[in-house]
BADRENSE-732726 format. One record per residue (C-alpha): residue number from 1; chain; z, x negated, y negated. Coordinates in steps of 0.5 Angstrom, whole numbers. Each point is the difference from the previous one (the first is absolute). Last residue first. Layout:
N
+------+-------+-------+-------+-------+
: seba : kolti :     Z :     X :     Y :
+------+-------+-------+-------+-------+
:  NUM :     A :     Z :     X :     Y :
...
+------+-------+-------+-------+-------+
END
This chain:
76
+------+-------+-------+-------+-------+
: seba : kolti :     Z :     X :     Y :
+------+-------+-------+-------+-------+
:   76 :     A :   -49 :    42 :  -181 :
:   75 :     A :     2 :    -6 :     3 :
:   74 :     A :    -1 :     0 :     7 :
:   73 :     A :     6 :    -4 :     4 :
:   72 :     A :     0 :    -5 :     5 :
:   71 :     A :     5 :    -3 :     4 :
:   70 :     A :     0 :    -6 :     3 :
:   69 :     A :     5 :    -1 :     7 :
:   68 :     A :     4 :    -6 :     3 :
:   67 :     A :    -1 :    -4 :     6 :
:   66 :     A :    -7 :    -4 :     4 :
:   65 :     A :    -4 :     4 :    -7 :
:   64 :     A :    -8 :     0 :     3 :
:   63 :     A :    -5 :    -5 :    -4 :
:   62 :     A :    -5 :     3 :    -3 :
:   61 :     A :    -7 :    -1 :     1 :
:   60 :     A :    -3 :     7 :    -2 :
:   59 :     A :     2 :     4 :     7 :
:   58 :     A :     5 :    -5 :     5 :
:   57 :     A :     2 :    -7 :     0 :
:   56 :     A :     4 :    -3 :     5 :
:   55 :     A :     7 :    -2 :    -1 :
:   54 :     A :     1 :    -7 :    -2 :
:   53 :     A :    -3 :    -6 :     5 :
:   52 :     A :    -7 :     0 :    -4 :
:   51 :     A :     4 :    -1 :    -7 :
:   50 :     A :    -5 :    -7 :    -1 :
:   49 :     A :    -5 :     5 :     1 :
:   48 :     A :    -2 :     3 :    -6 :
:   47 :     A :     3 :     7 :    -1 :
:   46 :     A :     7 :    -2 :    -4 :
:   45 :     A :    -4 :    -3 :    -4 :
:   44 :     A :     0 :    -6 :    -5 :
:   43 :     A :    -5 :    -4 :    -5 :
:   42 :     A :     0 :    -6 :    -3 :
:   41 :     A :    -4 :    -5 :    -6 :
:   40 :     A :    -3 :     6 :    -6 :
:   39 :     A :     6 :     5 :     3 :
:   38 :     A :    -1 :     6 :     5 :
:   37 :     A :     6 :     3 :     4 :
:   36 :     A :     0 :     6 :     4 :
:   35 :     A :     5 :     4 :     4 :
:   34 :     A :     0 :     5 :     6 :
:   33 :     A :     6 :     5 :     1 :
:   32 :     A :    -1 :     6 :     6 :
:   31 :     A :     5 :     5 :     2 :
:   30 :     A :     2 :     1 :     8 :
:   29 :     A :     1 :     7 :     0 :
:   28 :     A :     7 :     1 :     4 :
:   27 :     A :     4 :     3 :    -5 :
:   26 :     A :    -7 :     4 :    -3 :
:   25 :     A :    -4 :     0 :    -6 :
:   24 :     A :    -3 :    -6 :     3 :
:   23 :     A :    -1 :    -3 :    -7 :
:   22 :     A :    -6 :    -5 :    -3 :
:   21 :     A :     2 :    -6 :    -4 :
:   20 :     A :    -6 :    -5 :    -3 :
:   19 :     A :     0 :    -6 :    -5 :
:   18 :     A :    -5 :    -4 :    -5 :
:   17 :     A :     2 :    -5 :    -4 :
:   16 :     A :    -4 :    -2 :    -4 :
:   15 :     A :     1 :    -8 :    -3 :
:   14 :     A :    -5 :    -3 :    -7 :
:   13 :     A :     5 :    -2 :    -4 :
:   12 :     A :     5 :    -7 :     1 :
:   11 :     A :     7 :     2 :    -1 :
:   10 :     A :     3 :    -3 :     7 :
:    9 :     A :    -4 :     6 :     1 :
:    8 :     A :    -3 :     6 :    -4 :
:    7 :     A :    -3 :     4 :    -1 :
:    6 :     A :    -4 :     8 :     4 :
:    5 :     A :     3 :     5 :     3 :
:    4 :     A :    -4 :     5 :     5 :
:    3 :     A :     3 :     6 :     3 :
:    2 :     A :     1 :     3 :     6 :
:    1 :     A :     1 :     6 :     4 :
+------+-------+-------+-------+-------+
END
């Protein structure tokens, strides 16, 4: 799953949020997530080197979740 949102940060316009998630569709599979935030004076990415001590990244540079479960259902 991927969605992109545009909006304000502390009242300042011009920011973009990209959220990606992967559902392994199994109790034993590893679900994944990646969050990116870009703006006029900042950027944040969970795949960046700031998170080198986190879980290994898998598929599409999403970080595997240590705990929890993401369930993605298709809308029809």
